[in-house]
C-alpha positions in Angstrom: -12.6 -5.4 3.8 -8.8 -5.2 2.5 -7.3 -2.1 1.0 -7.3 -4.5 -2.4 -11.1 -5.7 -1.7 -12.5 -3.8 -4.5 -9.6 -5.2 -7.1 -9.6 -8.9 -5.9 -13.5 -8.8 -5.9 -13.0 -7.6 -9.7 -10.9 -10.5 -10.5 -13.3 -13.3 -9.2 -15.7 -15.0 -11.9 -19.3 -15.4 -11.0 -20.7 -18.4 -12.9 -24.6 -18.1 -13.2 -26.7 -21.2 -12.3 -23.7 -23.5 -11.3 -23.7 -26.3 -9.5 -27.6 -25.4 -9.3 -30.1 -23.0 -11.1 -30.4 -19.8 -9.1 -26.7 -20.2 -7.4 -24.1 -17.7 -8.4 -20.9 -19.5 -8.0 -18.0 -17.2 -7.1 -15.0 -18.7 -9.3 -11.4 -17.7 -7.4 -9.7 -19.6 -10.2 -8.9 -16.1 -12.2 -7.7 -14.8 -8.8 -5.4 -17.5 -8.8 -4.1 -17.3 -12.3 -3.4 -13.6 -12.0 0.0 -13.2 -10.2 -0.7 -9.4 -9.3 -4.2 -10.1 -7.9 -3.0 -13.4 -6.0 0.0 -11.5 -4.4 -2.3 -8.9 -3.5 -4.8 -11.4 -1.7 -1.9 -13.0 0.4 -0.8 -9.3 1.3 -4.0 -8.5 2.5 -3.9 -11.1 5.0 -0.4 -10.5 6.0 -0.6 -6.9 6.4 -3.8 -7.6 8.7 -2.1 -10.4 10.9 1.6 -9.3 10.9 1.7 -8.0 14.4 -1.0 -10.5 16.0 1.8 -13.0 17.6 0.1 -15.9 15.8 1.4 -19.4 16.4 -0.3 -21.2 13.2 -2.6 -21.3 10.2 -5.3 -23.3 10.4 -6.7 -23.8 7.1 -9.9 -25.6 5.8 -9.6 -28.4 3.1 -9.1 -27.8 0.4 -9.3 -24.1 -1.0 -8.2 -22.8 2.2 -4.7 -24.5 1.7 -4.3 -22.2 -1.2 -4.5 -19.1 1.0 -3.2 -20.7 4.4 0.0 -21.9 3.4 1.5 -18.8 1.6 0.2 -16.6 4.9 2.0 -19.0 7.3 5.0 -19.2 5.5 5.0 -15.2 5.2 4.2 -14.6 8.9 6.7 -17.4 10.2 4.0 -19.5 11.7 3.2 -23.2 11.3 0.5 -24.3 8.8 -2.0 -26.9 10.1 -4.7 -28.4 7.8 -8.3 -29.1 9.1 -9.0 -32.0 6.5 -12.3 -33.8 5.2 -12.8 -37.0 7.4 -10.7 -39.8 6.5 -8.0 -37.8 4.9 -5.4 -37.5 8.3 -3.3 -40.5 8.7 -2.6 -40.0 12.6 -5.0 -39.7 15.4 -7.7 -37.1 14.8 -10.5 -35.3 16.6 -13.6 -34.6 14.5 -16.3 -32.5 14.4 -19.7 -33.2 12.2 -21.8 -30.1 11.0 -24.9 -29.5 9.1 -25.1 -28.6 5.1 -27.7 -27.6 3.2 -28.1 -30.9 1.6 -27.0 -33.2 4.9 -24.0 -33.6 7.1 -20.2 -33.5 6.7 -17.3 -33.9 8.9 -14.0 -32.1 9.5 -10.9 -33.6 11.4 -7.6 -32.4 12.9 -4.6 -34.2 14.2 -5.0 -34.3 17.8 -1.7 -33.2 18.5 -2.0 -30.1 16.1 -1.8 -27.5 18.8 -0.5 -27.0 22.3 -2.8 -25.5 24.9 -2.8 -21.6 24.4 -1.6 -21.4 20.8 -3.0 -18.6 18.9 -4.4 -19.9 15.8 -5.8 -17.8 12.7 -8.3 -20.1 10.8 -8.7 -19.6 7.2 -10.7 -20.8 4.2 -11.8 -19.6 0.8 -15.5 -18.3 1.4 -17.9 -18.2 4.3 -21.5 -19.3 3.0 -23.6 -20.7 5.9 -20.4 -20.6 8.4 -20.8 -24.5 9.1 -17.7 -25.8 8.1 -15.9 -22.7 9.9 -17.8 -23.3 13.2 -16.9 -26.9 13.1 -13.1 -26.2 12.2 -13.2 -23.6 15.4 -14.6 -25.8 17.7 -12.1 -28.5 16.8 -9.2 -26.0 17.6 -10.8 -24.8 20.8 -11.2 -28.5 21.9 -7.4 -29.1 21.0 -6.4 -26.2 23.0 -5.9 -23.7 20.7 -7.4 -20.1 20.8 -8.8 -19.0 17.5 -7.9 -15.6 17.1 -10.2 -14.6 14.0 -11.6 -16.4 11.0 -10.4 -15.4 7.6 -11.5 -15.6 4.3 -11.3 -14.5 0.6 -15.1 -13.8 0.1 -18.1 -13.4 2.6 -21.5 -13.8 1.3 -23.5 -12.2 4.1 -27.0 -12.4 2.6 -26.5 -16.2 3.5 -25.5 -15.4 7.1 -22.7 -17.7 7.7 -20.5 -14.8 9.1 -23.3 -13.7 11.4 -23.3 -17.0 12.7 -19.6 -17.2 13.4 -19.9 -13.6 14.8 -22.5 -14.9 17.2 -20.3 -17.8 18.4 -17.8 -15.7 19.3 -15.4 -15.3 16.8 -14.1 -12.5 14.5 -14.6 -12.7 10.7 -12.1 -10.9 8.3 -13.3 -11.1 4.5 -11.0 -9.7 2.0 -14.4 -8.9 -0.2 -17.9 -9.8 -0.3 -20.5 -10.4 -2.6 -24.4 -10.0 -2.5 -26.6 -12.7 -4.3 -27.6 -10.1 -7.0 -23.8 -9.3 -8.0 
């Protein structure tokens, strides 16, 4: 967790029973609207990764882009979007993953990375871990090396961060929420 983790967690809004009864949605909108909190969020990632010699930040569509682009800028590395199927205009590789309610697919440009590139994979939240694992597989298939996965929020009780670690990837989250919080 970041030194700013408790502060950032306090700025995130919990919306009960959305999008379904019994779900506590973690809304990052207030975090993005608060310039001080947003700066602390980006600084949390920059301070963690500034000495890791990264080649690129790969961020997952769409909220991952919000944090991935400024982190890439601050670290002086490239930014690569991992998009939902059908959103990239060039040759792509894709990976299908399972959701609670079906299947989905993410894509990456086939020329996004060079063999051995060191990649930080970012998204806003880890729940089941399916999207993150699919994106990590794409990066590996394209020749990149996932140095770590990073998010604003981890929901550890859902098990995604454990699944990601079991697959061999490191996980960093600025803050985490239990279901009853």
